[in-house]
C-alpha positions as CSV (number, residue, x, y, z in Angstrom):
1,M,194.7,97.6,63.7
2,A,192.4,99.2,61.1
3,W,193.8,97.0,58.3
4,F,193.3,93.9,60.5
5,A,189.7,94.9,61.2
6,L,189.1,95.5,57.5
7,I,190.5,92.1,56.4
8,L,188.5,90.4,59.2
9,A,185.4,92.4,58.1
10,G,185.9,91.2,54.5
11,L,186.2,87.6,55.7
12,C,183.0,87.9,57.7
13,E,181.3,89.3,54.6
14,M,182.5,86.3,52.7
15,M,181.2,83.9,55.3
16,G,177.8,85.8,55.4
17,V,177.5,85.3,51.6
18,F,178.4,81.6,52.0
19,M,175.7,81.2,54.7
20,I,173.1,82.6,52.2
21,G,174.0,79.7,49.9
22,K,173.8,77.4,52.9
23,M,170.3,78.6,53.8
24,Y,169.0,77.7,50.4
25,Q,170.4,74.1,50.8
26,V,169.5,73.5,54.5
27,R,166.6,75.7,55.7
28,N,167.1,75.9,59.4
29,W,167.4,78.6,62.1
30,Q,171.1,77.9,62.6
31,S,172.0,78.9,59.1
32,A,170.0,82.1,59.4
33,L,171.6,82.9,62.8
34,Y,175.1,82.4,61.4
35,M,174.3,84.6,58.4
36,I,173.1,87.4,60.6
37,L,176.0,87.1,63.0
38,F,178.6,87.1,60.2
39,F,177.0,90.2,58.5
40,T,176.7,92.0,61.8
41,A,180.3,91.3,62.6
42,S,181.3,92.4,59.1
43,F,179.6,95.8,59.4
44,F,180.9,96.3,62.9
45,L,184.5,95.6,61.9
46,L,184.1,97.8,58.8
47,S,183.0,100.7,61.0
48,I,186.1,100.2,63.2
49,A,188.4,100.2,60.1
50,M,186.7,103.3,58.7
51,K,187.6,105.4,61.7
52,T,191.2,105.4,60.4
53,L,191.1,104.4,56.7
54,P,189.6,106.5,53.9
55,M,186.0,105.4,53.2
56,G,186.6,104.7,49.5
57,T,189.6,102.5,50.2
58,A,188.0,100.6,53.0
59,Y,184.8,100.0,51.1
60,A,186.6,98.9,48.0
61,I,188.8,96.4,49.9
62,W,185.9,95.1,52.0
63,T,183.7,94.4,48.9
64,G,186.7,93.0,47.0
65,I,187.4,90.5,49.7
66,G,183.7,89.6,50.0
67,A,183.2,89.3,46.2
68,A,186.3,87.3,45.4
69,G,186.0,85.2,48.5
70,G,182.4,84.5,47.9
71,A,183.2,83.4,44.3
72,I,186.0,81.2,45.5
73,L,183.8,79.6,48.2
74,G,181.1,79.0,45.5
75,M,183.6,77.2,43.4
76,V,184.9,75.0,46.2
77,A,181.7,74.4,48.2
78,Y,178.9,74.5,45.7
79,G,180.6,73.2,42.5
80,E,180.3,76.5,40.6
81,S,182.2,77.0,37.3
82,K,186.0,77.0,37.6
83,D,186.5,78.5,34.1
84,W,189.8,80.1,33.5
85,K,188.1,83.5,32.7
86,R,186.3,83.5,36.0
87,I,189.5,82.8,37.9
88,L,191.3,85.5,35.9
89,F,188.7,88.1,36.9
90,I,188.8,87.0,40.5
91,A,192.6,87.4,40.4
92,M,192.1,90.9,39.0
93,I,189.8,91.8,41.9
94,L,192.4,90.6,44.4
95,S,195.2,92.4,42.5
96,A,193.2,95.7,42.7
97,T,192.5,95.1,46.4
98,I,196.2,94.6,47.1
99,G,197.0,97.6,44.9
100,L,194.8,99.9,47.0
101,K,196.7,98.7,50.1
102,L,200.0,99.5,48.5
103,I,199.1,103.0,47.4
C-alpha cells in the first residue's frame, strides 16, 4: 500500500508541475485549482507512504518521479528539447529510483 501511495504521490507531483506550465499558457482559475489539488494530493499521499517507508527513500523516489515525469511531459506537451543527453539523464533518474526500490 505504501509503495502504491508513493507512486501515486509522484504522479500527482508530476501533474502539479505540468499544471504550472499550463497556468503560464492559459491563465484561468481552473488551472490554478488543478495545480493546488494535484500538489495537495501529492503531499497527502507522500505522508501516507512515509508512515511505512524510510523518509530518505520515499522522498528520493517521490522527487525522482516528479522530476523525470515533469521533464518528459515538458518534452511531449510543450515541445522542450529531446536531446539524447537529456533523455540519458532522465533514464538515469528513473534507474536510480528503481534501484532504491530494489534495495
